[in-house]
C-alpha positions in Angstrom: -84.0 22.4 -19.4 -82.0 24.3 -16.7 -78.4 23.2 -16.3 -77.6 21.5 -13.0 -75.1 23.4 -11.0 -72.5 21.4 -9.0 -73.4 21.8 -5.3 -70.9 22.7 -2.7 -67.2 23.6 -2.9 -64.7 22.8 -5.7 -61.1 21.8 -5.2 -58.4 24.0 -6.6 -55.6 22.3 -8.5 -52.2 23.6 -7.4 -48.7 23.4 -8.8 -45.9 22.0 -6.7 -43.5 24.4 -5.0 -40.4 23.7 -2.9 -39.1 25.7 0.0 -35.6 24.9 -1.1 -36.1 27.0 -4.2 -36.5 30.1 -2.0 -33.2 29.7 -0.2 -31.2 31.9 -2.7 -33.8 34.7 -2.2 -34.3 34.7 1.6 -31.2 32.7 2.9 -30.8 29.2 4.5 -31.5 30.4 8.0 -35.1 31.4 7.1 -35.7 28.1 5.4 -34.3 26.1 8.3 -36.5 28.1 10.7 -39.7 27.3 8.6 -38.9 23.5 8.7 -38.3 23.7 12.4 -41.7 25.5 13.0 -43.5 23.0 10.8 -42.1 19.9 12.5 -45.0 19.6 15.0 -47.5 19.8 12.1 -46.3 17.0 9.8 -49.3 15.6 8.1 -51.7 18.1 9.7 -54.8 18.6 7.5 -55.2 22.2 6.5 -58.0 23.7 4.4 -58.2 27.2 2.9 -61.7 28.3 1.7 -62.2 31.3 -0.5 -64.6 32.6 -3.2 -62.4 32.5 -6.3 -59.3 30.8 -7.5 -58.1 33.7 -9.7 -58.2 37.5 -9.8 -57.1 39.6 -6.9 -54.4 39.2 -4.2 -56.1 36.6 -2.1 -56.2 34.0 -4.8 -52.6 34.9 -5.8 -51.3 34.4 -2.3 -53.0 31.1 -1.8 -51.5 29.7 -5.1 -48.1 30.0 -3.3 -48.9 29.6 0.4 -50.7 26.2 0.1 -47.9 24.6 -2.0 -45.3 25.9 0.5 -47.4 24.5 3.4 -47.2 21.1 1.5 -43.5 21.5 1.0 -43.1 22.0 4.8 -44.9 18.7 5.4 -48.5 19.9 6.0 -51.4 18.2 4.1 -52.8 21.5 2.8 -55.8 22.0 0.4 -57.9 24.8 -1.1 -61.6 24.8 -1.9 -63.7 27.6 -3.5 -67.3 28.1 -2.6 -70.1 28.0 -5.2 -72.7 30.7 -5.5 -75.3 32.3 -7.7 -74.8 35.6 -9.5 -77.1 37.1 -6.9 -74.8 35.9 -4.1 -71.7 37.4 -5.7 -73.5 40.7 -6.2 -74.4 40.8 -2.6 -70.9 39.9 -1.4 -69.4 42.6 -3.7 -71.8 45.1 -2.0 -70.7 43.6 1.4 -67.0 44.2 0.4 -67.7 47.8 -0.5 -69.8 48.4 2.6 -67.2 47.0 4.9 -64.7 49.4 3.4 -67.0 52.3 4.1 -69.7 52.6 1.4 -73.2 53.6 2.5 -75.3 50.7 1.0 -78.6 49.2 1.9 -78.7 45.6 3.3 -82.1 44.2 2.5 -83.8 41.0 3.8 -83.6 39.6 0.3 -79.8 40.2 0.2 -79.3 38.5 3.6 -81.4 35.6 2.4 -79.3 35.2 -0.9 -76.1 35.4 1.1 -77.1 32.8 3.7 -78.7 30.5 1.1 -75.5 30.0 -0.8 -73.5 29.5 2.4 -76.0 26.9 3.6 -75.6 25.0 0.2 -71.8 25.0 0.6 -72.0 24.0 4.3 -74.4 21.0 3.6 -71.9 19.4 1.2 -68.8 20.2 3.2 -67.1 17.2 4.8 -64.7 18.2 7.5 -61.8 16.2 8.7 -59.3 19.0 9.0 -57.1 20.2 11.8 -57.1 23.9 10.7 -59.7 25.5 8.5 -58.9 29.1 7.2 -61.9 30.9 5.7 -61.1 34.0 3.7 -63.1 37.2 3.7 -66.9 37.7 4.1 -68.2 35.5 1.3 -67.9 32.2 3.2 -67.9 33.6 6.7 -71.1 31.9 8.0 -69.6 28.4 7.4 -68.2 28.0 10.9 -71.6 28.7 12.5 -73.3 26.5 10.0 -70.8 23.7 10.8 -70.8 24.3 14.6 -70.4 20.7 15.5 -67.2 20.2 13.4 -63.8 19.8 15.0 -60.6 21.5 14.1 -59.4 25.0 14.7 -61.4 27.5 12.5 -59.7 30.8 11.5 -61.3 33.7 9.7 -58.9 35.7 7.5 -60.0 39.2 6.8 -58.2 40.9 3.9 -60.4 44.1 4.1 -59.8 47.4 5.8 -62.6 47.5 8.3 -61.7 50.9 9.9 -64.7 52.7 8.4 -67.0 49.7 8.1 -70.7 50.3 7.4 -72.3 49.5 10.8 -75.3 47.7 9.4 -73.1 45.3 7.4 -70.6 44.7 10.2 -73.4 44.0 12.8 -74.8 41.4 10.4 -71.4 39.8 9.8 -69.9 40.0 13.3 -71.9 37.0 14.9 -70.6 34.7 12.2 -67.0 35.9 12.7 -67.3 35.4 16.5 -68.0 31.7 16.0 -64.3 31.2 14.9 -61.4 30.3 17.2 -59.2 33.0 15.8 -59.2 35.9 13.2 -56.4 37.2 11.1 -56.2 40.9 10.1 -53.6 42.7 8.0 -53.1 45.5 10.6 -54.2 46.1 14.3 -56.2 49.1 13.2 -58.5 46.8 11.2 -59.7 44.9 14.2 -63.1 46.1 15.3 -63.3 47.0 19.0 -66.6 45.1 19.4 -65.2 41.8 18.0 -65.2 39.1 20.7 -63.0 36.2 19.6 -60.5 33.9 21.2 -57.4 35.1 19.4 -56.4 37.8 16.9 -53.3 37.5 14.7 -51.8 40.3 12.6 -50.5 38.9 9.3 -49.6 41.1 6.4 -50.0 39.7 2.9 -47.0 38.7 0.8 -45.8 38.2 -2.8 -44.1 35.2 -4.3 -40.6 36.2 -5.6 -40.4 33.1 -7.8 -43.9 33.4 -9.4 -44.2 34.4 -13.1 -45.3 37.8 -12.0 -42.2 38.5 -9.8 -39.4 36.3 -11.2 -36.3 37.9 -12.7 -36.8 39.1 -16.3 -34.3 40.8 -18.6 -34.9 44.4 -19.8 -34.9 43.1 -23.4 -37.7 40.6 -22.7 -39.7 43.2 -20.8 -39.4 45.7 -23.6 -40.4 43.2 -26.2 -43.5 42.2 -24.2 -44.8 45.7 -23.6 -44.3 46.5 -27.3 -46.7 43.7 -28.2 -49.4 45.5 -26.3 -48.8 48.9 -28.0 -46.6 50.6 -25.4 -43.3 52.3 -26.3 -40.6 51.0 -24.0 -38.4 54.0 -24.8 -41.0 56.5 -23.3 -41.8 57.2 -19.7 -44.6 55.0 -18.3 -46.9 55.3 -15.3 -48.4 51.9 -14.2 -51.2 51.0 -11.9 -52.1 47.3 -11.5 -55.3 46.7 -9.7 -58.9 45.7 -10.2 -61.2 48.3 -11.9 -63.2 49.4 -8.9 -64.1 52.7 -7.2 -61.7 52.2 -4.3 -58.7 52.0 -6.7 -59.7 55.4 -8.1 -59.0 54.6 -11.8 -60.5 58.0 -12.9 -58.2 59.8 -10.4 -55.2 57.9 -11.9 -56.2 59.3 -15.4 -56.3 62.8 -13.8 -52.8 62.3 -12.5 -51.6 61.2 -15.9 -53.1 64.2 -17.6 -51.4 66.5 -15.1 -48.1 64.8 -15.6 -48.5 64.9 -19.4 -48.5 68.7 -19.2 -44.8 68.6 -18.2 -43.8 65.3 -19.9 -45.9 65.1 -23.1 -44.5 61.7 -24.1 -45.7 60.0 -20.9 -47.8 56.8 -21.2 -50.4 55.4 -18.7 -50.9 51.7 -18.3 -53.7 50.3 -16.1 -54.0 46.6 -15.7 -56.9 44.9 -14.0 -58.0 41.3 -13.5 -61.7 40.4 -14.1 -62.7 37.9 -11.4 -65.9 36.0 -11.3 -66.7 37.2 -7.8 -66.5 40.8 -8.9 -69.5 41.6 -11.1 -68.8 45.3 -10.7 -65.4 45.1 -12.5 -66.6 45.3 -16.0 -68.8 48.3 -15.2 -65.9 50.2 -13.8 -63.6 49.2 -16.6 -66.1 50.7 -19.0 -66.4 53.9 -16.9 -62.6 54.1 -17.0 -62.5 53.6 -20.7 -65.1 56.3 -21.3 -63.1 58.7 -19.1 -59.9 57.9 -21.1 -61.8 59.3 -24.1 -59.9 57.5 -26.7 -56.4 58.7 -25.7 -54.0 56.4 -27.5 -51.4 56.7 -24.7 -53.8 55.4 -22.1 -53.6 51.6 -22.2 -56.4 49.7 -20.3 -55.6 46.0 -20.1 -56.9 42.9 -18.4 -56.8 39.1 -18.5 -59.5 39.4 -21.2 -56.8 40.9 -23.4 -54.5 38.0 -22.6 -52.5 39.9 -20.1 -51.4 37.5 -17.4 -48.7 37.3 -14.8 -45.7 37.4 -17.2 -47.1 40.5 -18.9 -47.7 42.2 -15.6 -44.1 41.5 -14.6 -42.9 43.1 -17.8 -45.1 46.1 -17.5 -44.1 46.7 -13.9 -40.4 46.4 -14.8 -40.8 49.0 -17.6 -42.6 51.5 -15.3 -41.0 54.8 -14.6 -43.3 55.1 -11.5 -45.7 52.6 -10.1 -49.0 54.0 -8.8 -51.5 52.6 -6.3 -53.8 55.6 -5.9 -56.3 53.7 -3.7 -58.9 55.5 -1.6 -59.3 52.3 0.6 -56.9 49.4 0.6 -56.7 46.3 2.7 -53.0 46.0 1.8 -52.2 46.3 -1.9 -49.9 43.5 -3.0 -49.1 45.4 -6.2 -47.1 47.9 -4.1 -44.8 45.1 -2.9 -44.6 43.8 -6.5 -43.5 47.2 -7.8 -41.0 47.7 -5.0 -39.6 44.2 -5.5 -38.8 45.2 -9.1 -36.9 48.2 -7.8 -39.5 50.8 -8.7 -40.5 53.8 -6.6 -44.2 53.6 -5.7 -46.6 56.5 -5.1 -49.6 55.3 -3.2 -52.7 56.5 -1.3 -52.0 57.1 2.4 -54.7 54.6 3.4 -55.0 51.1 4.8 -52.0 48.8 4.4 -50.2 51.0 2.0 -48.1 52.8 4.6 -46.9 49.4 5.9 -45.1 49.0 2.6 -44.2 52.6 1.5 -41.8 54.4 3.7 -42.7 58.0 2.8 -39.8 59.8 1.1 -37.6 56.7 1.3 -39.1 53.9 -0.9 -41.8 56.1 -2.5 -44.5 58.6 -1.5 -47.8 58.5 0.4 -50.4 60.9 -1.1 -53.9 62.1 -0.3 -55.0 63.9 -3.5 -54.7 64.0 -7.2 -52.6 67.2 -6.9 -50.2 65.6 -4.4 -49.9 62.5 -6.4 -49.1 64.4 -9.6 -46.5 66.5 -7.8 -44.7 63.4 -6.4 -44.8 61.6 -9.7 -43.2 64.7 -11.4 -40.5 64.8 -8.7 -39.5 61.2 -9.4 -39.6 61.6 -13.2 -37.3 64.7 -12.9 -34.8 62.8 -10.6 -34.2 59.3 -12.0 -31.2 58.7 -9.7 -33.4 59.3 -6.6 -36.2 57.2 -8.1 -33.7 54.3 -8.6 -32.4 54.6 -5.0 -35.9 54.5 -3.6 -36.6 51.4 -5.6 -33.5 49.6 -4.3 -34.5 50.4 -0.7 -38.0 49.2 -1.4 -36.8 45.9 -2.7 -35.0 45.2 0.6 -38.1 46.2 2.7 -40.1 43.6 0.7 -37.4 41.0 1.1 -37.5 41.3 4.8 -41.2 41.5 5.4 -43.5 40.7 2.5 -42.4 37.5 0.7 -44.3 34.2 0.8 -41.8 32.7 3.2 -42.8 35.3 5.8 -46.5 34.6 5.2 -45.9 30.8 5.8 -44.0 31.7 9.0 -46.9 33.8 10.3 -49.4 31.0 9.7 -47.2 28.4 11.4 -46.8 30.7 14.4 -50.6 31.0 14.6 -51.1 27.2 14.4 -48.5 26.9 17.2 -50.3 29.4 19.4 -53.7 27.8 18.9 -52.3 24.3 19.6 -50.5 25.4 22.7 -53.7 27.3 24.0 -55.7 24.1 23.4 -53.2 22.0 25.4 -53.3 24.6 28.2 -57.1 24.4 28.4 -57.0 20.6 28.5 -54.4 20.8 31.2 -56.5 23.2 33.3 -59.7 21.1 32.9 -57.8 17.9 33.9 -56.4 19.4 37.2 
C-alpha cells in the first residue's frame, strides 16, 4: 500500500531569540530603532513560505529572522511547502535556468510544478497581514490564492541578470500577482517585471548562531582535528552547496596550483545536502572523483555530521576563505568568513562584490589563475591577510547582520502599509 503524504504546508518549529541579546554586538541605538519601527506592527500576523527548513542560506536566515520578528512583537510564522521528487527536480532546473543555464522547459515539467503548488494552495488557510514567499518553488501561491487578503511579497534570492528567457517568461506572471518583490541587488530586477513595489534587501548572518558565535582557537583546532585536518597547516576553505555554480572542480584546481608553492596546504569543502536539491549528491560525487583520493582534500557535509558548530570551527581555522562562484545570488558564506576575521577570495559575480571590497577585505577574481594568484599573495603576507579580515568584520557588522535584515523588512512593511492608507485616502476623496 502506498504511504499517504501529508497534504499542504508544514509548520517549522523555531527556537526563541531576543533582540536584547544582540545589543552587545550592534549597540543599543540599533535595538531601540528596531523596537520603534516595530511598534505599529505589534501582533501583526506574518508568514514566511519556503521550500525547505534546512540547507542553504535562505533557511538559515529564516531561522533567525522569524524569531527576531517575534521578539519585536510581530506574530511571525514559517511554513514549508510539500512536493514530489519530480517537483523538486523541476524547481532545481528552474533555479539553474534562472541563473543562466540553457535548459528545456517541457509541458510535463510545468504541470508537475503547478500541480504541487495547487496542492499547497488548496490546504492553505490565510489570516495573515504579510505573506513572504521565498524563491520560485512556491511562487504561484499568490495567483492561486487571488482572493486572499494581506500584503503578499515575493522574495527572490537568485541572480536573475542572465535568466533563461523561457523560464522567466513562465514565472513572471506569477510574480506580478504580488504586491511587492524583494531582490538582493537592483541589477537582479528584470526590466519587464511589472509590480507595485520593489525593495532591495541584502541577506544577513546571525552573529549569535552556533555557526558565527565566538569560539576559542583551542576549541576550533580540536574540532577540525576530529575530521582529519591538521590545524597547524595552512587551510583553504569553501563552504557552499555542491553544485555547478559554486565551481567545486575549479576550487580543486586552485588548491592544486597553490600546493605547488605551499606543499603542506589543505583544502576543505563543506556542503549541506538539502531535500530540495536532488542535484547535490551528484555534484558531490563528481567533486570526489575529481579529488582523486587526495588525502589533503576534505569533502564534508551534514551527512558526515558536520553542522553549524563544525563549520564555525573550520572557517576560523582557515588561512583563506574561498567562494569561487560562477553565479551567486549573494553568498552568505562570504559574510561568515569575514565575520571571523578572514580574508575572502570570491568570484566577481552577483552579490559577492557587495561584500568583498576588492583589495581591502579580500579579492574578486574571474578565473582559476587569478584566484590562485590572490590566494598565494595572502598566504605569503599573513599580516596583510589579517588586516583585510579585520576590515571585513566591520563591513559585516554595519551591513550584513540579522538586525539589519529585520530593519529592512520592517521598512518594507511600513512602506506597504503607508501606500495602502494613501490609496484608501484617495478613493475616499
